[in-house]
C-alpha positions, 0 to 999 in steps of 0.5 A: 482437552474438553471442547476440542473436536473436529467441529470445533476445529472447523468452526475455529478455522472459519472464524480465523479466516473470517477474522483475517478478512474482516481485520484486513478490510479494517486496516485498508479502510483505516488507511483509506480514511487517512487518504480521504477515500470516503467511498472506499472507506464506506464500502469496506466498513459496511462489509467489515462489520457484517463479517465481524457480527457473524464472527462475534456471534459464533464465538460468543455463543460457544466461548465458555464451552469451547475456549479454543474458539477465542484463540482462533479469533485472536490469531485471526485478528493478529494475522488480519493486521499483517495481511491488511498491511501487505494488501495495502502496500500492494494496492498502494493508494495515493501519491508520494513526494520524492526528494533526492539530493545528489552530491556527486554531480550526478543530479543532471544525469539522474534527472534525465534518467527520471524524465526518460522513464516518463516522470516529471522532475524539477531540479534545484541547485544548492549547497550541502555540507560538503559542497554543491548538490542538486535537489530533485523534486517530484510527485508520483503514484505510490505504485511507482515508488520502486521503479523510481528508487531503482532509477535513483540507486542505479544512477547515483547509489550515494544519493540521499532521498526522502519519501513522503506521502502526499495528501493531495496532488494537483497533477502527476506526470507518469510514464506513458502506457505502450500502445495497445496491441492484439486483443487489447486494441479491440477494446481500446476506447476511441 
C-alpha cells in the first residue's frame, strides 16, 4: 500500500497518542464546565487546543499522500473519549446525593454504620408499597461513592438507592483522616 513506511507509522503513532491526550482533556474539560469548575475548564481548554492545532497541522499536510494518518487520527479520537471518561471517573470531581430506602427494618442499623464510617446522614420514616420504610439521605464527595455503596450493600443488600449528582452542596461531613504519622507528621500544618 503506498504511503506506508516507518516514518508514516511513527508519525501516525504520535498523532494517535496526541489525539488521545487532547480528546481526554476535552472530555474532562466538558465535564468540568458542567460542574462549574471554570478555572479547570479554562486551563484544560487551552492545553487541548494547542495539542489539537499541532495534530491537525501534521495530518492536513500529509493526508492526501498518506491516508493512514487519518485512520490514526480517528482511532486517537475514539480512544481519547474512552480514556477521558475513565480519567474523570477516577478523579471524580463534585458531589453526589445518595438516597437509600430500607424496607426490612435495617434503616437504623444502616444509618449507624454510615455515621460510624464518618458520614452525615439524615433519616426519615415513611410508608412504602409493602409497609414501613426508612429513607436515608446524605450528600458526599463522588470519590466516596464506592465506600458508601459498600456499606449500604453490606448492611441491607435489598435496599433501594438513588444516586444523583449535586450541582452545589453547602456542607459535607466526611470521614476524618487518621492523624499523620512518620514523615507526614513533619509536614503537617500547624
